[in-house]
C-alpha positions in Angstrom: 101.0 43.4 124.1 101.7 47.1 124.1 104.5 48.3 121.8 106.1 50.5 124.5 105.7 51.6 128.0 105.1 55.2 128.9 108.1 57.1 130.1 108.5 57.1 133.9 107.3 60.5 135.1 105.3 61.7 138.2 101.6 61.5 137.4 100.9 65.2 138.2 103.7 66.3 136.0 102.7 64.0 133.2 99.1 65.3 133.4 100.3 68.9 133.4 102.5 68.3 130.4 99.7 66.6 128.5 97.3 69.5 129.2 99.9 72.0 127.9 100.5 70.0 124.8 96.8 69.5 124.1 96.3 73.3 124.5 98.9 74.0 121.9 97.3 71.5 119.6 93.9 73.1 120.1 95.3 76.5 119.2 96.8 75.3 116.0 93.7 73.2 115.1 91.4 76.2 115.6 93.5 78.3 113.2 93.8 75.5 110.7 90.0 74.7 110.8 89.2 78.4 110.4 91.4 78.5 107.3 89.4 75.6 105.8 86.1 77.1 106.8 86.7 80.6 105.4 89.2 80.2 102.6 89.4 76.6 101.6 85.9 75.6 100.3 84.3 76.2 96.9 80.6 76.9 96.2 80.1 73.1 95.5 81.2 72.2 99.0 84.5 70.8 97.9 87.8 71.7 99.5 89.6 70.7 96.4 88.4 69.2 93.2 91.8 68.1 92.0 91.2 64.5 93.1 87.4 64.3 93.2 86.2 63.5 96.7 89.6 62.7 98.2 90.8 66.0 99.5 87.3 66.9 100.7 87.0 63.6 102.5 90.4 64.2 104.3 89.4 67.8 105.2 86.0 66.7 106.7 87.7 63.9 108.7 90.3 66.4 109.9 87.8 68.9 111.1 85.6 66.3 112.8 88.7 64.8 114.6 88.9 68.1 116.5 85.3 69.3 116.4 82.9 66.3 116.2 79.8 68.6 116.9 80.5 70.4 113.6 78.7 67.6 111.7 75.4 69.0 113.0 76.3 72.6 113.7 78.6 73.8 110.9 77.2 74.4 107.4 80.7 74.1 106.0 80.9 70.5 107.1 77.4 69.8 106.0 78.1 71.2 102.5 81.3 69.2 102.3 79.5 66.0 103.2 76.8 66.7 100.6 79.6 67.1 98.0 81.0 63.7 99.0 77.6 62.1 98.8 77.2 63.4 95.2 80.2 61.2 94.3 78.6 57.9 95.4 78.5 55.7 92.3 76.2 52.8 91.4 79.0 50.3 92.0 79.3 51.5 95.6 82.5 53.4 95.1 82.7 57.1 96.0 84.6 58.9 93.3 84.4 61.3 90.4 83.1 59.7 87.2 86.1 58.7 85.0 88.4 59.0 88.0 91.8 57.2 88.0 91.9 57.4 91.8 88.8 55.3 92.8 90.4 53.5 95.7 92.0 56.7 97.1 88.7 58.7 96.8 86.6 56.0 98.2 88.9 55.2 101.2 89.2 58.9 102.2 85.4 59.4 101.8 84.8 56.4 104.0 87.0 58.0 106.7 84.9 61.2 106.5 81.5 59.4 106.5 82.4 57.1 109.4 83.4 60.2 111.5 80.2 62.0 110.4 78.0 58.9 111.3 79.7 58.5 114.7 79.5 62.3 115.5 76.0 62.7 114.1 72.7 63.0 115.9 71.8 59.4 116.8 68.1 60.4 116.9 68.2 61.2 113.2 67.5 57.6 112.0 67.2 58.5 108.4 70.6 60.1 108.2 72.2 57.2 110.1 70.6 54.6 107.8 71.8 56.6 104.8 75.3 56.5 106.0 75.1 52.8 106.9 74.0 52.0 103.4 76.7 54.1 101.7 79.4 52.6 103.9 78.3 49.0 103.4 78.4 49.4 99.7 81.8 51.3 99.8 83.3 48.5 101.9 82.2 45.9 99.3 83.6 48.1 96.5 87.0 48.4 98.2 87.3 44.7 98.7 86.2 44.1 95.1 88.9 46.3 93.6 91.6 44.8 95.8 94.1 43.0 93.6 93.4 39.3 94.1 91.8 36.3 92.4 89.2 38.7 90.9 92.0 40.2 88.8 93.3 36.7 87.9 96.1 36.8 90.4 97.4 34.1 92.7 99.1 34.7 96.1 102.4 34.3 94.4 102.0 37.4 92.3 103.8 40.5 93.8 100.7 42.6 93.2 98.4 40.2 95.2 96.5 41.8 98.1 97.4 45.4 97.2 95.3 48.4 96.3 96.1 51.0 93.7 94.6 54.3 92.7 91.9 52.4 90.8 93.4 52.9 87.3 94.4 49.2 87.4 98.0 50.0 86.5 99.4 48.4 89.6 98.9 48.5 93.4 101.1 50.4 95.9 101.6 50.7 99.6 100.2 54.2 100.0 96.8 53.2 98.5 96.9 49.9 100.3 97.4 51.8 103.6 94.4 54.1 102.9 92.3 51.0 102.1 93.3 49.4 105.3 92.5 52.6 107.2 89.0 52.5 105.7 88.4 48.8 106.3 89.6 49.2 109.9 87.3 52.1 110.5 84.4 50.0 109.1 85.0 47.4 111.8 87.1 44.8 110.0 89.5 43.1 112.4 92.8 41.6 111.7 91.3 38.2 110.7 89.3 39.8 107.9 90.2 38.1 104.6 90.9 41.4 102.7 93.2 42.6 105.5 95.2 39.3 105.5 95.5 39.5 101.7 96.8 43.1 102.1 99.4 41.9 104.7 100.9 39.7 102.0 101.3 42.7 99.7 102.6 45.0 102.6 105.2 42.4 103.6 106.6 42.4 100.0 107.2 46.2 100.3 109.6 45.7 103.2 113.3 45.6 102.8 113.8 42.5 104.9 115.3 39.1 104.3 112.7 36.5 105.0 112.6 35.7 108.8 112.6 32.0 109.5 109.1 30.6 110.2 107.2 33.6 108.9 104.7 33.1 106.1 104.1 36.5 104.6 107.5 38.0 103.7 109.2 39.8 100.9 109.9 37.0 98.5 110.7 39.3 95.6 114.2 39.7 94.1 114.7 42.9 96.2 114.2 41.3 99.7 117.9 40.9 100.6 119.5 43.9 98.7 118.9 46.7 101.3 117.6 44.7 104.3 117.2 47.7 106.6 113.6 46.9 107.7 112.2 50.0 106.0 109.5 50.0 103.3 109.2 51.2 99.7 106.4 52.0 97.3 105.5 48.8 95.5 106.8 45.3 94.7 104.4 45.2 91.7 105.1 45.7 88.0 108.8 45.1 88.6 109.0 47.1 91.9 109.4 50.8 92.5 110.6 53.1 95.3 109.9 56.8 95.1 113.3 57.2 96.8 115.0 55.4 93.9 117.4 52.5 93.7 120.0 51.9 96.3 123.7 52.2 95.2 124.4 48.5 95.7 121.1 47.4 94.2 117.6 47.1 95.5 114.9 49.7 96.2 115.6 52.4 98.9 113.4 52.5 102.0 111.9 55.8 103.0 110.1 57.3 106.0 106.5 57.8 104.9 106.2 54.3 103.5 107.8 52.8 106.5 105.3 54.3 108.9 102.5 53.3 106.5 103.9 49.8 106.5 104.1 49.6 110.3 100.6 50.8 110.7 99.3 48.4 108.2 101.0 45.5 109.9 99.5 46.5 113.2 96.0 46.5 111.6 96.8 43.0 110.3 97.4 41.8 113.9 101.2 41.7 114.1 102.8 42.4 117.5 106.2 43.9 118.6 107.6 40.3 118.9 107.1 39.8 115.1 110.4 40.1 113.3 108.8 42.2 110.6 107.5 44.7 113.1 110.8 44.7 115.0 112.7 45.5 111.8 110.4 48.3 111.0 110.8 49.8 114.5 114.6 49.5 114.1 114.5 51.5 110.9 112.4 54.1 112.6 114.9 54.4 115.5 117.8 54.7 113.1 116.0 57.3 110.9 114.0 59.3 113.3 113.5 62.8 111.9 110.9 65.6 111.5 112.9 68.1 109.4 112.8 65.7 106.5 110.9 62.7 105.1 113.7 60.2 105.6 115.1 59.1 102.2 112.9 61.7 100.4 114.0 65.1 101.7 111.2 67.6 101.5 109.1 65.6 99.1 105.9 64.3 100.7 106.9 65.9 104.0 103.4 66.6 105.2 102.0 63.2 104.1 104.9 61.9 106.2 103.8 63.8 109.3 100.4 62.3 108.9 101.6 58.7 108.6 104.3 59.3 111.3 101.7 60.4 113.9 99.0 57.9 113.0 101.4 54.9 113.0 103.0 55.8 116.3 99.6 56.5 117.9 98.2 53.2 116.6 101.3 51.4 117.9 100.8 52.9 121.3 104.4 54.3 121.4 104.9 57.2 123.8 108.6 57.8 122.9 111.1 56.8 120.3 114.5 55.8 121.6 117.0 56.4 118.8 120.5 55.1 118.4 122.9 56.7 120.8 120.4 56.7 123.7 118.4 59.8 123.0 114.7 59.4 123.8 112.3 61.5 121.8 108.8 62.5 122.8 107.5 62.3 119.3 104.3 64.2 120.2 106.3 67.2 121.5 108.6 67.1 118.5 105.7 67.0 116.1 103.8 69.8 117.8 106.9 72.0 117.8 107.5 71.3 114.1 104.0 72.1 113.1 103.9 75.3 115.2 106.9 76.5 113.4 105.5 75.8 110.0 101.9 77.0 110.3 101.3 80.0 108.0 99.8 83.3 109.1 96.4 82.4 107.6 96.3 79.2 109.7 97.1 76.9 106.8 100.1 74.7 106.2 101.8 74.2 102.8 105.0 72.6 101.6 107.1 75.5 100.4 110.0 73.3 99.4 108.3 70.7 97.2 104.8 70.6 95.6 105.2 67.0 94.7 102.1 64.9 95.4 100.0 68.0 95.6 101.8 69.4 98.7 101.4 72.9 97.2 97.6 72.5 97.9 97.0 74.2 101.2 93.7 72.4 101.8 95.3 69.0 101.5 98.4 69.9 103.5 96.3 71.5 106.2 94.2 68.4 106.4 97.3 66.3 106.8 98.5 68.5 109.7 95.1 68.5 111.5 95.0 64.7 111.3 98.5 64.5 112.6 97.7 66.8 115.5 94.7 64.7 116.4 96.9 61.7 116.8 99.4 63.7 118.9 96.7 64.4 121.5 97.1 62.4 124.7 
């Protein structure tokens, strides 16, 4: 079942509005891609070496979302893909040797390579077979490092089913969301064992008292404290929210993780009728914003834009009706916000907070290009 119906509007007007919005997106995307092409890449082909292959993978995916033909026509994209390929390791992961971000690097590299494979020349059998082999091994690697029985856990453990950076300190919702993006892109459906294990972890990051008759729920000590339907960072290792603790106890929900949680639940097959999804949507309606990452202020704002757009697109939502009766065309709101914040050189950067690398123009520009791709109708 669809998550929401499209707003009632004459077909001709709707088509005209969509064309206008897409044209605005294309103008921003052209400028953003030109920044990455001319000012964002090193001689190695990397767009940023700060997290191994991760930022480069996101940049490649972002470019190909708007210009799929670039995989065969643009040397910038070809060089970036070659850089990603140099990070393929014997265990099937795609990461820098010694990396503490193996899941993150591999997941984002998968997103880039899937897009390159789909956009590539189908007549080039050697290239297609190479990507097939790399992606099969990367899929096995991601499933292997998921926190489950292989790490000695049982389903009762709060860490069970999650994915972490790969340093094996503890899993978190952000990395689990990236892993699910990669597994979904690789063709795994909601019934896949790894995705269902991940659902157990994701459910434990939601501030929601256990709904009756639902199996995968937040059964940690924090489940009932906040109970607003939003999501926080991790239930593992004692639990943590990047937004801190709530005044009355519990871990505060915040925007970026709530959209990541909603998207993850959709990938796991949950529908709008599910009380966990309904609660997440209720949090979104009560905390709809684009001038801030709800609960976090400017921190992680552009990561938030990316998860905001992807989750609402995956959910099939055309509008968000907030408390008080206001109906928001989230695509229009997002496009206007990104138009206002694009820099003269075509990039985007978080000028208020460089937390989580948001002072890195390459990473933030990739986030925005990905968000804009999901805003297209």
